[in-house]
N, C-alpha and C positions, 0 to 999 in steps of 0.2 A: 351712201350706197354698196361701197366696197364692206366696208365693216358688217354693213346685214348680211348683205349674201355672205361673207365669210361667216358669219351667226349661225345660219342656216346649214352653211355647208358642215360647220363644227358638229352642229349638234347630228346631221346625218353619219358622219365619222363616228360620234357616237353610237349609234346605230348599227353603224359597221361591226365596231367592238363588241357590240352587246351578241350580232349575229356570228361572229367568229367563237366568241364564248361559246356557244348554243351548239357551233359544228363540234368544240371542242368535247363537248356534254356528250353530244353523240356518238362522236368517236370513240370516248372510253366507256360507253354502254358497251363495244364491242368485247373488253374485257371478261366478257358475260361468255365469248367465245372460248375464254381458257376452260373454264368449264364444261361446256359443248366438247372441249379438247380430248379433255380426262375421260369424258363419256364415253367417247367415241374411241379413247385409248381402251378402255373397261371393256367395251363390245367385241373389238379388235382382240381381245386378249379372251374372252370367252368364244370365241368364232377357233382361234387358234387349238385352245383345249378341246372342243368339240369335235375338231377334223381329225385331230390324236388320238380322241376315241373312237371316231368311226373307222380307223385305220386299226387301232387293236381290236378292235371288234371282227373288222372283218376277215384279218390275218385269223383269231381265235373259231372264225365261223369259219375258213377254210378249212385248219387243221379238223374240227370235229365234222365237216360235210364231206372228208375222203371216205369215211366210212358210209355204208349205203342204207343201212338202217337211221332211221331220225330217232333222235335223243333229245332230254331234258336241256343237253350241253348246246347242241344247236338252236335248241328255243332262247334258252338264256344267251348265246351272244348275238342273236335276229332280235331280241330285246332290247339288249344294249345299246345294239347300233339305232334302232329306231329312238331311240332317249336320247341317243347322241345327237341324232339327226334332227331329232322335235327342240333342239337345243340351239344348233346350229340357225334351223328355222326362225326361231324366237331371236337369236340375235340379230337376225337379218332383217326382221319388222323393226326390231328396235333401232336398229342405226336406221330405217329408213324413214321412221316416224321423227328419229334427233335432225338430219338432213331437212326434212319438210320444217321442221320450226325453226332452221337457220336461214332457210331459203325465205320462209314468213319475216321472218328478222331482219334479212338483207333488205327485203323487198320495202319493211317499213323506213330505215333507216335511206335509202335510196331515194324515198317520196321526200324524206326530210330535208335530206343534200340538194336534192333539186328544187325545193324551195328556197332554202336556203340560199343556191347560187340565183336565180332568180333577181331574190331580194340586192345580192351584192351587186348584180348587174344593173339595176334599177338605180340603186346607189351612187354604184361610179358615173353611170348616165346624167345624174343629177349633178356630180360635181364636177364631169369633164363641162358641158353646160355653163354652169356658174365660173369656173374657170374661162372659158372661152369672153365671159364680159370684163374678167378683172385678169386676166395675165398680161394687159397692155404695159411696158414698162413705165409710160407715163401717170397711167391709174396709180399706178406701184408707190411713185413716187410725191403725186399728190395726197395719197392718205397716209405717207409716213409722215412728211412734212408738214402735214396739217395739225400734226398733233399740239395742243394743246400745253403741256409739259412734258418734261423731259422723261421720266416716268413712261407717260403713253406712248411715246414714241419708241422707246425700248418694248413695251408690250406688244408694238403694231409688229415691231420686227421680228418677235418670236411668235406670233399669231403666224405670218407667211410663213416662218420656217416649218411650223409643224404643220401648217396647211398644205406645203408640199409634202410635209412625209405621210401625210394620213392621205393623200391620193397615191404615194409609192407603195405605200400596206397594203393600201385597197386590191392593188392588183395584185400584190403575192398574193392576198388573201382568197383571189378567187382563181386564181393560179392551183392553190393548195387545195381546195375542195374541189373543184375540176378532178385535178387528180387524183384525190381520194374518189373519188365520183366514178371515176375509172374502173379504180381497184376493186369499188364495192360489187359494181357490174361485173365484171369478170369472175369475180366471186362465186357470184350468183349461177354465172353460168356455168363455174367448175362442179358447183355443187348439186346442180340437174343432172349433168353428164354419168357425176358417181347414184345418182338415186337411180338412172337408168339402167346402168350396169348391177347396182344391186335387186333392181327389179327382175332383174335376167337371172340372177343368181337365183331368187327367191320363186321363181315358177321352177327351176330345175332341182331346188331340194323338195318343193312339195311333189314334182314326180317321182324323183325317189324314195320318198315316204308313203307316197300310193303302194308302187312296185313293192318295199317291203313289206307293208302291211296284208296286200294281198299275199306276199309268201309265207306271212307270219299266220292268215288264217289255215292259207293249205298244209303249214305244218301240223298246228293242233289239230286240225281232223285227223290227219294221218296217225297221231298220235295219241287221238282219244281212242281209233280202235286197237288200241293196244293197251288195253286198260291192265289185261291180266298181268304183264309185262312189268308195267309200272306201279303194278300192285305188289309185284315179288321185288321189285327195285326197292322198294320205298322199306318192306320188313327186311332187306337188308342192311339198309341205309341205319334202323330203328337199333338193327343186333349192332352196328359198328360202333354206334355211336355208345349203346350202352356200355361195352366194352370199356370205351376210351373212359368213360365218366367213373367204372368202377375204378382203372386204373388211377386215376385223378384223385378221388375221393379215397383210397388208401394212402396217396400220398401225402395227402392234407393231414387226413389221420394220424400217420406216424410225426411228422411236424410238429403237429401241433400234444403229442406226447412225447415228444423229444423236449420241447419244450416245457411242459409241467415236469418233468423230469430231474432239467436244469433248475428249475424254480426251487423242488424239493430242497436238493441240492444245497442251494441258495447264491446260485449261481445266477447270472443275468442271461433270461433267454433268449433275448437277442441283442446282438452286439452293435456297438455304435455306426459300425460300416453297413451292418446289414439296414438300419434304423435309417440312415443317411440314405443311403438304396432306395429306399421305400419312399421316401421323402419325394425322392429326385423325381422318381417313376411318378407319385403323383402329380408332381407338378407340371410334368409334358403330358397330360390329358389333350388331347386334340393333337398331338404334335409328335406322336411316336411314328416311326415311318413303316412304310405299308412291309410285309414278311414275301412279296415280290415286289420287281421294279415295277412291273406292268400287269395289266389283267382288272379287271371289276369284279362288282361285289353280285355273286349270282345266289348266294342264299343269306339272307337277312336274318341275326338273332332275332328268338323268342318263336313265337307260335302265328301260322299264316297258312291260307288257304292253299291247299297243293295246287300248281297253275294249272291242271288239266284234272286229275280225279275231283270228280263235284263232293261237295260234302267232308271233304276229306282233310284237316288239320296236320299241317306238318309243325313239331318243335324243334329246334337249332339250339343247342347250349352255346354255341359259336356265329362265325360266319363262314362260307365259303367265296374262295378268288378263284374266279376262272382265268385262268392263265397261257403263255404257250407252252409248246413242248420243253421239256430240258429244261427251264427257267429254274432261275436256283432260289433256295427259300433262305430267307436272314433270317437275322435276330433284330427284333426290334429295340431293342434296350440292352443294356449291360445287364448280366447277370450269371446266376450258375447255374449249371447243366445238370436236374435230379435224376432225369429219367431217358432213357433211349430205349424202347418198346417196342416188339411189331403185334400190330395190333388186324386181326383179319378184318377186312372191309376196308380197310385205313391206311393198308401199307405197313409205314413205319410212323411212330410218334417221337416227337420231342420234348418234353418240358422241359422248361427254364425260369427260374426263381429269381425274381427282383424284391428281395427283402419278405415282403407279405402281401407279394403280387406274385403270377406266376402266370406266363402266357405258355398255349398248346401248340402245337405244330403237329398236322398231321395231313399224311398221304403224301409220304417221302420215300423216295429212292435215293437210294449213294445216302447214304450218312455221314459226313462228316467230323458229327462233334460226339466225344465220350460225355459221361456220367462224371459227376463231380468239376469238369472243365470251366473255367472262365472265359466268358465270350463278352466282347462288343456291340454295342450295335452296330448292325450291317454286316457282322462277320456270318457269311456263307455255313449252314449246318445242314445243305443238302441240295435235291434237287425234287422239283414237283413232280409227283408218280402220274402218268398218261394212261388211262382205263382202256380196258376192249374197245370201246365207244369210241376212244382217240380222243376224250374228256380229260385236259391237263385242270386239275383243281385242287387248292390246298383250303386243309380245315383249321382254321385258327381260334382258340379262344383265349378269354384273358379271365383270370380268378383275384379274388380278394380274398385271401383267407379260404372260407369254404363257401364264397359267393360269388356266383357267374356274374361278370358284366357282359357289357354289350360292348363288343372290341369296336366296333364302328367309329362309336362315340370319343373313341381316345386314338385312331389314328388320325395322322394330319391330313387334309382337304387337298386334294390334286387338281 
């Protein structure tokens, strides 16, 4: 009888170990939370970046708004603030969705663990019941000494030891699963609290976006009534860009002529140092420093519709970066200053050569470099010029020989 009961108990103990293995598998599935944590870290990083952009745009907007006149600079700053807040709202939505997935996953794990705990307790109850029948010392002695062989005697002694160990392990397993279950339930509760806080943030950001879009609509309406002034401003910009383009074209032409003259004399047109500089510059695509430490792109490269004037297209040979007043302008890479010039409508301009590449910086005041001066990346070349409307904006171009390139594709991602 004892051997039969013990055999049943041993089978149940095997089930207990299998159940414990299932628990380990379930808990190991929580390794997925490492990926979730990584996603959450990325979302937190995006939120911080968007908050930084929002503060930056707010500061620039306040500087332009000190003037009573409505300007495109104000609209650009407002658009940037809306874009950053939309990014923030998107990050919050993604984080809420991530929390929903985590809460659902924890719910599934809790349900599985509750079922497993129930099975463990049932198994343990069966073991206790069986033990109550066979735990008397007299029965144990009969079971041991009724062995027909010495080998069977040894085996029965081992059975009794294993039986005692199984019961002990079963109690420990129940406690471990119970503790893990408590932890999972607490984790689920924490996630729900976190989600509640994010939902409040989402409501706040939606309200902020609504207010900004209303302000944007009003500003566009005011600017639309100033078509004549905007047309004149556009014409002045085109003339200033044309003057700068001529300076660059003349410089490029002179460099090409110089190279041909060197070749005609049998000299190498480009020194090894210049070739290395070109190669290094090329390798740094998408890694170049920004000309200013803070700010946003307010005018993109190429042809685009005017933000206010209907049916009017603008053509930008570079990009505009709207920034703070008195912000310093920096070289984006090592090179040689090839030109410093005054350009009506663009304040001052600096052209730096990097082998076969050239970077052009305009709308500068207080230029701090001279022609033929060697500069390093991040060296200050001047301060941003602020116009009569309170707009502080840097004009930045990038050329490869006589071909204009999109500077945004070369600057690092902030």
